[in-house]
MDTraj code that builds the backbone (N, CA, C; nanometers):
import mdtraj as md
import numpy as np

residues = "MET ARG SER LEU ILE PHE THR ALA SER LEU GLY LEU ALA ALA THR LEU ALA GLY CYS GLN ASN ILE PRO GLY GLU MET SER ILE ALA ASP TYR CYS ALA ASP ALA GLY ASN ALA GLN GLU SER VAL CYS ARG LEU LYS VAL GLU ILE ASP GLY ASN SER THR ALA LEU ALA ASP THR ASN MET SER LEU SER GLU ALA ARG SER VAL ALA ASP SER ALA VAL SER ALA ALA ALA ALA ALA GLN ALA SER ALA ASP GLY ALA MET ALA ALA ALA ASN GLN ALA GLN SER THR ALA ASP SER ALA LEU SER LEU ALA SER GLU ALA GLY LEU ASN CYS LYS THR ASN VAL ILE GLN LYS THR ASN ILE GLY THR CYS ASP PRO GLY TYR THR VAL MET SER CYS THR GLN THR ARG TYR THR THR ARG ALA GLY GLY LEU SER PHE LEU ARG GLU VAL ASN ASP GLU GLN CYS ARG PHE ASN SER ARG VAL LEU GLU MET ASN VAL ARG CYS CYS THR ALA ALA THR ASN ASP ALA PRO ALA SER".split()
xyz = np.array([
    [6.7472, 5.7973, 16.2749],
    [6.6287, 5.7267, 16.2299],
    [6.5060, 5.7812, 16.3005],
    [6.5148, 5.7984, 16.4325],
    [6.3979, 5.8451, 16.5058],
    [6.3623, 5.9872, 16.4654],
    [6.4636, 6.0725, 16.4383],
    [6.4327, 6.2077, 16.3957],
    [6.3762, 6.2078, 16.2541],
    [6.4161, 6.1115, 16.1709],
    [6.3626, 6.1002, 16.0355],
    [6.2133, 6.0675, 16.0396],
    [6.1735, 5.9748, 16.1248],
    [6.0324, 5.9381, 16.1387],
    [5.9529, 6.0578, 16.1902],
    [6.0077, 6.1260, 16.2897],
    [5.9408, 6.2412, 16.3471],
    [5.9256, 6.3510, 16.2430],
    [6.0327, 6.3776, 16.1666],
    [6.0296, 6.4800, 16.0631],
    [5.9307, 6.4445, 15.9530],
    [5.9298, 6.3180, 15.9111],
    [5.8352, 6.2747, 15.8078],
    [5.6922, 6.2898, 15.8559],
    [5.6654, 6.2560, 15.9807],
    [5.5300, 6.2695, 16.0356],
    [5.4878, 6.4148, 16.0418],
    [5.5807, 6.5017, 16.0831],
    [5.5498, 6.6442, 16.0865],
    [5.5265, 6.6977, 15.9460],
    [5.6048, 6.6497, 15.8494],
    [5.5872, 6.6918, 15.7102],
    [5.4510, 6.6513, 15.6580],
    [5.4095, 6.5290, 15.6894],
    [5.2773, 6.4814, 15.6483],
    [5.1690, 6.5664, 15.7115],
    [5.1829, 6.5957, 15.8387],
    [5.0822, 6.6764, 15.9077],
    [5.0781, 6.8180, 15.8510],
    [5.1947, 6.8752, 15.8246],
    [5.1996, 7.0110, 15.7694],
    [5.1399, 7.0150, 15.6298],
    [5.1710, 6.9151, 15.5492],
    [5.1162, 6.9100, 15.4132],
    [4.9649, 6.8991, 15.4174],
    [4.9142, 6.8124, 15.5018],
    [4.7692, 6.7956, 15.5102],
    [4.7014, 6.9167, 15.5718],
    [4.7708, 6.9831, 15.6642],
    [4.7135, 7.1034, 15.7241],
    [4.7064, 7.2154, 15.6208],
    [4.7978, 7.2152, 15.5255],
    [4.7988, 7.3167, 15.4214],
    [4.6917, 7.2953, 15.3167],
    [4.6162, 7.1910, 15.3265],
    [4.5138, 7.1574, 15.2268],
    [4.3765, 7.2041, 15.2716],
    [4.3682, 7.3190, 15.3293],
    [4.2409, 7.3681, 15.3804],
    [4.1395, 7.3950, 15.2689],
    [4.1886, 7.4096, 15.1434],
    [4.0968, 7.4408, 15.0350],
    [4.0247, 7.3181, 14.9810],
    [4.0578, 7.1979, 15.0305],
    [3.9869, 7.0773, 14.9883],
    [3.8584, 7.0681, 15.0694],
    [3.7445, 7.0522, 15.0023],
    [3.6196, 7.0373, 15.0779],
    [3.6279, 6.9196, 15.1744],
    [3.5693, 6.9342, 15.2923],
    [3.5819, 6.8403, 15.4028],
    [3.5706, 6.6932, 15.3698],
    [3.4685, 6.6490, 15.2985],
    [3.4498, 6.5070, 15.2749],
    [3.4831, 6.4645, 15.1318],
    [3.5390, 6.5568, 15.0526],
    [3.5846, 6.5196, 14.9182],
    [3.7072, 6.4319, 14.9342],
    [3.7156, 6.3258, 14.8553],
    [3.8328, 6.2392, 14.8688],
    [3.9533, 6.3090, 14.8059],
    [4.0678, 6.2756, 14.8562],
    [4.1914, 6.3340, 14.8037],
    [4.2095, 6.2920, 14.6581],
    [4.1654, 6.1708, 14.6229],
    [4.1763, 6.1242, 14.4847],
    [4.0932, 6.2125, 14.3921],
    [3.9709, 6.2495, 14.4350],
    [3.8870, 6.3370, 14.3540],
    [3.9487, 6.4751, 14.3398],
    [4.0042, 6.5258, 14.4485],
    [4.0672, 6.6576, 14.4464],
    [4.1867, 6.6583, 14.3511],
    [4.2695, 6.5539, 14.3592],
    [4.3909, 6.5467, 14.2777],
    [4.3614, 6.5114, 14.1322],
    [4.2409, 6.4615, 14.1024],
    [4.2042, 6.4290, 13.9649],
    [4.1921, 6.5560, 13.8812],
    [4.1656, 6.6687, 13.9445],
    [4.1596, 6.7973, 13.8745],
    [4.3016, 6.8370, 13.8343],
    [4.3241, 6.8622, 13.7042],
    [4.4579, 6.8939, 13.6524],
    [4.5176, 7.0175, 13.7199],
    [4.4357, 7.1102, 13.7634],
    [4.4861, 7.2310, 13.8302],
    [4.5432, 7.2021, 13.9685],
    [4.5035, 7.0921, 14.0275],
    [4.5505, 7.0576, 14.1624],
    [4.6603, 6.9513, 14.1615],
    [4.6970, 6.9004, 14.0459],
    [4.7894, 6.7873, 14.0376],
    [4.9266, 6.8153, 14.0982],
    [4.9677, 6.9412, 14.1017],
    [5.0993, 6.9750, 14.1558],
    [5.0958, 7.0131, 14.3038],
    [4.9787, 7.0068, 14.3643],
    [4.9685, 7.0352, 14.5081],
    [5.0480, 6.9308, 14.5871],
    [5.0981, 6.9705, 14.7020],
    [5.1781, 6.8804, 14.7865],
    [5.1017, 6.7543, 14.8239],
    [4.9743, 6.7701, 14.8571],
    [4.8965, 6.6552, 14.9014],
    [4.8813, 6.5527, 14.7888],
    [4.8856, 6.5983, 14.6622],
    [4.8699, 6.5070, 14.5491],
    [4.9994, 6.4322, 14.5180],
    [5.1119, 6.4851, 14.5613],
    [5.2408, 6.4202, 14.5350],
    [5.2899, 6.3387, 14.6541],
    [5.2201, 6.3453, 14.7642],
    [5.2615, 6.2781, 14.8869],
    [5.2362, 6.1282, 14.8784],
    [5.3348, 6.0491, 14.9262],
    [5.3191, 5.9035, 14.9327],
    [5.3107, 5.8637, 15.0792],
    [5.2282, 5.7637, 15.1040],
    [5.2132, 5.7104, 15.2394],
    [5.2319, 5.5597, 15.2336],
    [5.2616, 5.5013, 15.3477],
    [5.2747, 5.3564, 15.3545],
    [5.1502, 5.3011, 15.4222],
    [5.0789, 5.2175, 15.3498],
    [4.9571, 5.1555, 15.4024],
    [4.9748, 5.0048, 15.3954],
    [4.9704, 4.9400, 15.5099],
    [4.9879, 4.7949, 15.5189],
    [5.1166, 4.7496, 15.4517],
    [5.2229, 4.8265, 15.4687],
    [5.3541, 4.7882, 15.4157],
    [5.3748, 4.8221, 15.2695],
    [5.2768, 4.8832, 15.2046],
    [5.2900, 4.9199, 15.0632],
    [5.2915, 5.0712, 15.0495],
    [5.3869, 5.1224, 14.9718],
    [5.3955, 5.2652, 14.9465],
    [5.2921, 5.3019, 14.8405],
    [5.2071, 5.3977, 14.8729],
    [5.0974, 5.4372, 14.7849],
    [5.0896, 5.5888, 14.7817],
    [5.0634, 5.6448, 14.6640],
    [5.0397, 5.7884, 14.6552],
    [4.9090, 5.8184, 14.7276],
    [4.9093, 5.9232, 14.8062],
    [4.7891, 5.9594, 14.8804],
    [4.6735, 5.9885, 14.7845],
    [4.7058, 6.0376, 14.6657],
    [4.6036, 6.0678, 14.5655],
    [4.5372, 5.9414, 14.5113],
    [4.6000, 5.8260, 14.5287],
    [4.5431, 5.7001, 14.4803],
    [4.4539, 5.6317, 14.5834],
    [4.4314, 5.6973, 14.6947],
    [4.3464, 5.6373, 14.7990],
    [4.2073, 5.6997, 14.7942],
    [4.1169, 5.6397, 14.8638],
    [3.9807, 5.6936, 14.8744],
    [3.9628, 5.7710, 15.0045],
    [4.0725, 5.8109, 15.0660],
    [4.0638, 5.8820, 15.1934],
    [4.0063, 6.0209, 15.1733],
    [3.9264, 6.0613, 15.2709],
    [3.8828, 6.2008, 15.2740],
    [3.9914, 6.2791, 15.3464],
    [3.9846, 6.4099, 15.3366],
    [4.0841, 6.4933, 15.4035],
    [4.0805, 6.4700, 15.5541],
    [3.9634, 6.4536, 15.6106],
    [3.9542, 6.4319, 15.7558],
    [4.0185, 6.2992, 15.7956],
    [4.0031, 6.1955, 15.7127],
    [4.0691, 6.0675, 15.7418],
    [4.2207, 6.0812, 15.7304],
    [4.2665, 6.1531, 15.6281],
    [4.4107, 6.1737, 15.6102],
    [4.4685, 6.2526, 15.7263],
    [4.3942, 6.3525, 15.7728],
    [4.4408, 6.4296, 15.8886],
    [4.4485, 6.3405, 16.0122],
    [4.3513, 6.2512, 16.0278],
    [4.3520, 6.1589, 16.1412],
    [4.4745, 6.0673, 16.1360],
    [4.5058, 6.0174, 16.0148],
    [4.6261, 5.9336, 15.9984],
    [4.7511, 6.0139, 16.0320],
    [4.7561, 6.1386, 15.9843],
    [4.8723, 6.2232, 16.0119],
    [4.8863, 6.2510, 16.1607],
    [4.7747, 6.2784, 16.2272],
    [4.7791, 6.3028, 16.3715],
    [4.8264, 6.1791, 16.4468],
    [4.7805, 6.0621, 16.4037],
    [4.8251, 5.9368, 16.4665],
    [4.9742, 5.9161, 16.4443],
    [5.0213, 5.9484, 16.3240],
    [5.1645, 5.9339, 16.2938],
    [5.2479, 6.0284, 16.3787],
    [5.2001, 6.1516, 16.3954],
    [5.2723, 6.2477, 16.4787],
    [5.2748, 6.2000, 16.6237],
    [5.1627, 6.1480, 16.6732],
    [5.1579, 6.0963, 16.8110],
    [5.2520, 5.9772, 16.8284],
    [5.2522, 5.8867, 16.7297],
    [5.3412, 5.7702, 16.7375],
    [5.4869, 5.8138, 16.7317],
    [5.5170, 5.9121, 16.6485],
    [5.6551, 5.9614, 16.6391],
    [5.6975, 6.0269, 16.7702],
    [5.6079, 6.1019, 16.8319],
    [5.6402, 6.1650, 16.9600],
    [5.6636, 6.0594, 17.0680],
    [5.5815, 5.9544, 17.0687],
    [5.6002, 5.8457, 17.1657],
    [5.7320, 5.7734, 17.1409],
    [5.7646, 5.7504, 17.0137],
    [5.8916, 5.6848, 16.9803],
    [6.0091, 5.7716, 17.0224],
    [5.9971, 5.9016, 17.0023],
    [6.1030, 5.9942, 17.0432],
    [6.1219, 5.9898, 17.1951],
    [6.0107, 5.9893, 17.2691],
    [6.0189, 5.9835, 17.4148],
    [6.0819, 5.8518, 17.4600],
    [6.0446, 5.7420, 17.3939],
    [6.1016, 5.6121, 17.4278],
    [6.2519, 5.6097, 17.3974],
    [6.2895, 5.6654, 17.2832],
    [6.4311, 5.6700, 17.2470],
    [6.5092, 5.7568, 17.3443],
    [6.4494, 5.8673, 17.3867],
    [6.5152, 5.9532, 17.4847],
    [6.5340, 5.8799, 17.6180],
    [6.4335, 5.8014, 17.6580],
    [6.4463, 5.7220, 17.7803],
    [6.5553, 5.6171, 17.7683],
    [6.5627, 5.5519, 17.6524],
    [6.6671, 5.4519, 17.6300],
    [6.8048, 5.5162, 17.6318],
    [6.8162, 5.6356, 17.5746],
    [6.9443, 5.7064, 17.5739],
    [6.9853, 5.7448, 17.7160],
    [6.8885, 5.7865, 17.7954],
    [6.9177, 5.8202, 17.9350],
    [6.9644, 5.6962, 18.0115],
    [6.8991, 5.5823, 17.9878],
    [6.9401, 5.4577, 18.0534],
    [7.0795, 5.4161, 18.0080],
    [7.1088, 5.4326, 17.8794],
    [7.2425, 5.3988, 17.8281],
    [7.3479, 5.4900, 17.8892],
    [7.3164, 5.6176, 17.9017],
    [7.4112, 5.7104, 17.9643],
    [7.4352, 5.6753, 18.1105],
    [7.3294, 5.6333, 18.1813],
    [7.3434, 5.5918, 18.3206],
    [7.4300, 5.4664, 18.3309],
    [7.4082, 5.3702, 18.2391],
    [7.4888, 5.2479, 18.2393],
    [7.6354, 5.2800, 18.2114],
    [7.6607, 5.3721, 18.1182],
    [7.7992, 5.4109, 18.0882],
    [7.8629, 5.4774, 18.2092],
    [7.7862, 5.5610, 18.2777],
    [7.8365, 5.6265, 18.3977],
    [7.8719, 5.5239, 18.5059],
    [7.7852, 5.4232, 18.5229],
    [7.8121, 5.3172, 18.6207],
    [7.9363, 5.2379, 18.5829],
    [7.9502, 5.2060, 18.4547],
    [8.0688, 5.1326, 18.4086],
    [8.1945, 5.2150, 18.4290],
    [8.1878, 5.3456, 18.4009],
    [8.3040, 5.4326, 18.4228],
    [8.3414, 5.4384, 18.5700],
    [8.2393, 5.4438, 18.6572],
    [8.2646, 5.4445, 18.8016],
    [8.3305, 5.3147, 18.8466],
    [8.2818, 5.2010, 18.7953],
    [8.3395, 5.0717, 18.8317],
    [8.4840, 5.0615, 18.7844],
    [8.5122, 5.1100, 18.6636],
    [8.6490, 5.1072, 18.6121],
    [8.7395, 5.1964, 18.6947],
    [8.6901, 5.3124, 18.7334],
    [8.7678, 5.4037, 18.8172],
    [8.7955, 5.3412, 18.9538],
    [8.6929, 5.2774, 19.0105],
    [8.7085, 5.2111, 19.1396],
    [8.8105, 5.0975, 19.1308],
    [8.8062, 5.0210, 19.0224],
    [8.9014, 4.9117, 19.0033],
    [9.0433, 4.9659, 18.9899],
    [9.0582, 5.0768, 18.9200],
    [9.1912, 5.1370, 18.9048],
    [9.2428, 5.1861, 19.0378],
    [9.1554, 5.2500, 19.1157],
    [9.1955, 5.2991, 19.2474],
    [9.2302, 5.1843, 19.3410],
    [9.1616, 5.0723, 19.3280],
    [9.1872, 4.9576, 19.4145],
    [9.3152, 4.8852, 19.3735],
    [9.3691, 4.9206, 19.2571],
    [9.4924, 4.8589, 19.2130],
    [9.4724, 4.7210, 19.1531],
    [9.3611, 4.6994, 19.0838],
    [9.3386, 4.5698, 19.0208],
    [9.4169, 4.5613, 18.8903],
    [9.4742, 4.4471, 18.8682],
    [9.5439, 4.4179, 18.7436],
    [9.4714, 4.2995, 18.6812],
    [9.4095, 4.3228, 18.5655],
    [9.3291, 4.2180, 18.5037],
    [9.3793, 4.1869, 18.3638],
    [9.3551, 4.0641, 18.3229],
    [9.3875, 4.0221, 18.1871],
    [9.2892, 3.9125, 18.1472],
    [9.2828, 3.8885, 18.0173],
    [9.1938, 3.7856, 17.9654],
    [9.2765, 3.6759, 17.9011],
    [9.2575, 3.5542, 17.9475],
    [9.3231, 3.4377, 17.8864],
    [9.2276, 3.3767, 17.7845],
    [9.2786, 3.3528, 17.6649],
    [9.2008, 3.2845, 17.5620],
    [9.2474, 3.1394, 17.5623],
    [9.1544, 3.0493, 17.5929],
    [9.1873, 2.9074, 17.6058],
    [9.1042, 2.8301, 17.5039],
    [9.1679, 2.7383, 17.4330],
    [9.0994, 2.6662, 17.3263],
    [9.0967, 2.5164, 17.3514],
    [8.9900, 2.4548, 17.3033],
    [8.9713, 2.3094, 17.2979],
    [8.9890, 2.2392, 17.4324],
    [8.9167, 2.2853, 17.5307],
    [8.9174, 2.2232, 17.6624],
    [8.7850, 2.2545, 17.7314],
    [8.7603, 2.1945, 17.8456],
    [8.6395, 2.2269, 17.9207],
    [8.6711, 2.2999, 18.0511],
    [8.8010, 2.3222, 18.0810],
    [8.8408, 2.3894, 18.2042],
    [8.9258, 2.5112, 18.1700],
    [8.8911, 2.6248, 18.2296],
    [8.9685, 2.7467, 18.2135],
    [9.0326, 2.7865, 18.3444],
    [9.1591, 2.8253, 18.3392],
    [9.2316, 2.8641, 18.4594],
    [9.3066, 2.9945, 18.4355],
    [9.3627, 3.0478, 18.5435],
    [9.4421, 3.1698, 18.5382],
    [9.5847, 3.1383, 18.5792],
    [9.6733, 3.2330, 18.5523],
    [9.8122, 3.2190, 18.5956],
    [9.8182, 3.2229, 18.7482],
    [9.9248, 3.1704, 18.8082],
    [9.9381, 3.1745, 18.9546],
    [9.9301, 3.3188, 19.0063],
    [9.8580, 3.3373, 19.1142],
    [9.8420, 3.4689, 19.1749],
    [9.7191, 3.5448, 19.1251],
    [9.6550, 3.4961, 19.0198],
    [9.5352, 3.5594, 18.9648],
    [9.4107, 3.4826, 19.0093],
    [9.2991, 3.5523, 19.0145],
    [9.1709, 3.4930, 19.0522],
    [9.0781, 3.4962, 18.9313],
    [9.0057, 3.3877, 18.9081],
    [8.9085, 3.3833, 18.7988],
    [8.7917, 3.4759, 18.8339],
    [8.7637, 3.5710, 18.7445],
    [8.6535, 3.6646, 18.7645],
    [8.5328, 3.6277, 18.6773],
    [8.5590, 3.5793, 18.5560],
    [8.4498, 3.5389, 18.4675],
    [8.5033, 3.4426, 18.3635],
    [8.4105, 3.3718, 18.3027],
    [8.4461, 3.2723, 18.2016],
    [8.3342, 3.2707, 18.0985],
    [8.3714, 3.2876, 17.9703],
    [8.2719, 3.2959, 17.8644],
    [8.3133, 3.2112, 17.7465],
    [8.2213, 3.1304, 17.6958],
    [8.2476, 3.0550, 17.5735],
    [8.2366, 3.1531, 17.4580],
    [8.3423, 3.1641, 17.3751],
    [8.3423, 3.2644, 17.2691],
    [8.3298, 3.2044, 17.1298],
    [8.3657, 3.0787, 17.1123],
    [8.3513, 3.0153, 16.9809],
    [8.3025, 2.8734, 16.9994],
    [8.2185, 2.8311, 16.9073],
    [8.1693, 2.6933, 16.9086],
    [8.1255, 2.6578, 16.7681],
    [8.1144, 2.5326, 16.7433],
    [8.0581, 2.4857, 16.6164],
    [7.9546, 2.3801, 16.6491],
    [7.8581, 2.3638, 16.5631],
    [7.7575, 2.2611, 16.5877],
    [7.8193, 2.1229, 16.5724],
    [7.9213, 2.1136, 16.4883],
    [7.9881, 1.9842, 16.4716],
    [8.0623, 1.9428, 16.5985],
    [8.1108, 2.0438, 16.6723],
    [8.1819, 2.0149, 16.7967],
    [8.0863, 2.0041, 16.9149],
    [7.9563, 2.0099, 16.8904],
    [7.8603, 1.9921, 16.9990],
    [7.7821, 2.1168, 17.0324],
    [7.8119, 2.2311, 16.9720],
    [7.7366, 2.3536, 16.9974],
    [7.7734, 2.4175, 17.1293],
    [7.6813, 2.4944, 17.1837],
    [7.7044, 2.5641, 17.3100],
    [7.7192, 2.4658, 17.4244],
    [7.8066, 2.5017, 17.5153],
    [7.8289, 2.4203, 17.6334],
    [7.7784, 2.4984, 17.7540],
    [7.7415, 2.4291, 17.8606],
    [7.6911, 2.4945, 17.9804],
    [7.8047, 2.5148, 18.0800],
    [7.8102, 2.6323, 18.1381],
    [7.9076, 2.6614, 18.2423],
    [7.8611, 2.5924, 18.3697],
    [7.9419, 2.5003, 18.4204],
    [7.9025, 2.4201, 18.5363],
    [7.9579, 2.4735, 18.6677],
    [8.0764, 2.5340, 18.6633],
    [8.1398, 2.5744, 18.7892],
    [8.2313, 2.6928, 18.7657],
    [8.2279, 2.7891, 18.8567],
    [8.3231, 2.9003, 18.8575],
    [8.3651, 2.9191, 19.0017],
    [8.4955, 2.9127, 19.0253],
    [8.5474, 2.9447, 19.1577],
    [8.6741, 3.0274, 19.1386],
    [8.7475, 3.0537, 19.2449],
    [8.8658, 3.1392, 19.2349],
    [8.9755, 3.0810, 19.1466],
    [8.9835, 2.9479, 19.1360],
    [9.0920, 2.8850, 19.0629],
    [9.0586, 2.8482, 18.9187],
    [8.9327, 2.8175, 18.8909],
    [8.8998, 2.7680, 18.7571],
    [8.7516, 2.7876, 18.7256],
    [8.7216, 2.7714, 18.5971],
    [8.5824, 2.7608, 18.5538],
    [8.5739, 2.6324, 18.4721],
    [8.4567, 2.5694, 18.4757],
    [8.4428, 2.4401, 18.4098],
    [8.3117, 2.4350, 18.3341],
    [8.3201, 2.3918, 18.2065],
    [8.2024, 2.3704, 18.1235],
    [8.1658, 2.2230, 18.1260],
    [8.0426, 2.1902, 18.0868],
    [8.0000, 2.0499, 18.0908],
    [8.0641, 1.9669, 17.9802],
    [8.1151, 2.0307, 17.8751],
    [8.1836, 1.9580, 17.7687],
    [8.2926, 2.0480, 17.7104],
    [8.3731, 1.9889, 17.6296],
    [8.4843, 2.0605, 17.5675],
    [8.4313, 2.1743, 17.4794],
    [8.4919, 2.2927, 17.4911],
    [8.4523, 2.4073, 17.4094],
    [8.5649, 2.4408, 17.3130],
    [8.5287, 2.5008, 17.2012],
    [8.6268, 2.5375, 17.1009],
    [8.7160, 2.6501, 17.1517],
    [8.6557, 2.7507, 17.2164],
    [8.7343, 2.8613, 17.2711],
    [8.6579, 2.9273, 17.3841],
    [8.7304, 2.9711, 17.4872],
    [8.6705, 3.0454, 17.5972],
    [8.7625, 3.1600, 17.6366],
    [8.7033, 3.2656, 17.6914],
    [8.7780, 3.3764, 17.7487],
    [8.7636, 3.3678, 17.8992],
    [8.8770, 3.3653, 17.9684],
    [8.8773, 3.3615, 18.1139],
    [8.9352, 3.4940, 18.1616],
    [8.8543, 3.5717, 18.2336],
    [8.8995, 3.7005, 18.2861],
    [8.9614, 3.6766, 18.4209],
    [9.0891, 3.7178, 18.4348],
    [9.1670, 3.6936, 18.5561],
    [9.2135, 3.8271, 18.6138],
    [9.2011, 3.8446, 18.7457],
    [9.2420, 3.9679, 18.8099],
    [9.3238, 3.9376, 18.9354],
    [9.4106, 4.0321, 18.9698],
    [9.4883, 4.0252, 19.0940],
    [9.5126, 4.1691, 19.1389],
    [9.5474, 4.1829, 19.2672],
    [9.5821, 4.3160, 19.3161],
    [9.7147, 4.3552, 19.2523],
    [9.7173, 4.4716, 19.1893],
    [9.8377, 4.5162, 19.1176],
    [9.9452, 4.5593, 19.2140],
    [10.0678, 4.5318, 19.1793],
    [10.1831, 4.5816, 19.2519],
    [10.2390, 4.6988, 19.1725],
    [10.3287, 4.7728, 19.2278],
    [10.3839, 4.8895, 19.1594],
    [10.4581, 4.8541, 19.0316],
    [10.5115, 4.7325, 19.0207],
    [10.5866, 4.6935, 18.9007],
    [10.5018, 4.6191, 18.7977],
    [10.3744, 4.5939, 18.8276],
    [10.2868, 4.5233, 18.7334],
    [10.1958, 4.6235, 18.6644],
    [10.2061, 4.6372, 18.5320],
    [10.1201, 4.7323, 18.4606],
    [9.9768, 4.6798, 18.4512],
    [9.8816, 4.7713, 18.4655],
    [9.7408, 4.7332, 18.4516],
    [9.7035, 4.7353, 18.3047],
    [9.6150, 4.6396, 18.2641],
    [9.5716, 4.6368, 18.1236],
    [9.4240, 4.6508, 18.1112],
])
top = md.Topology()
chain = top.add_chain()
for i, resn in enumerate(residues, 1):
    res = top.add_residue(resn, chain, resSeq=i)
    for name in ("N", "CA", "C"):
        top.add_atom(name, md.element.get_by_symbol(name[0]), res)
traj = md.Trajectory(xyz[None], top)
């Protein structure tokens, strides 16, 4: 999507730059009204103005105004590309951190599993496991909607009211005979 916007902006700028034969302050509509110019790229180009797709030839823009719009579009596309690149770098860093944490957990010999518990306000783990997290995963407005997590400790997690379903993440130090999941 971001490359599509960038490419479209560059296409608009290139098309308008190729229109050097249009007199400076003549409107594009006047230029395109001439039957000999009707097949020019600038006359077939559509732009979006205030959310409406409009042929550039149907506007009262002069070539200099159209070039200004194209330059603004190219600048906005470049800024969007830079922002997207920054977001991608942050996502890659987050993935790297998550991979490191998973590797560290594997090296530490953690054995974790998720218990799915329904229709209660307290979530627990099997003996020998420690509660690591507790999340409400399903609710209905008829059953009271979202519930607030009131307490999390090593043995249990507790919501303020009964929840339709919760996931309780439980971990323990793995032994050689316990497979990690």
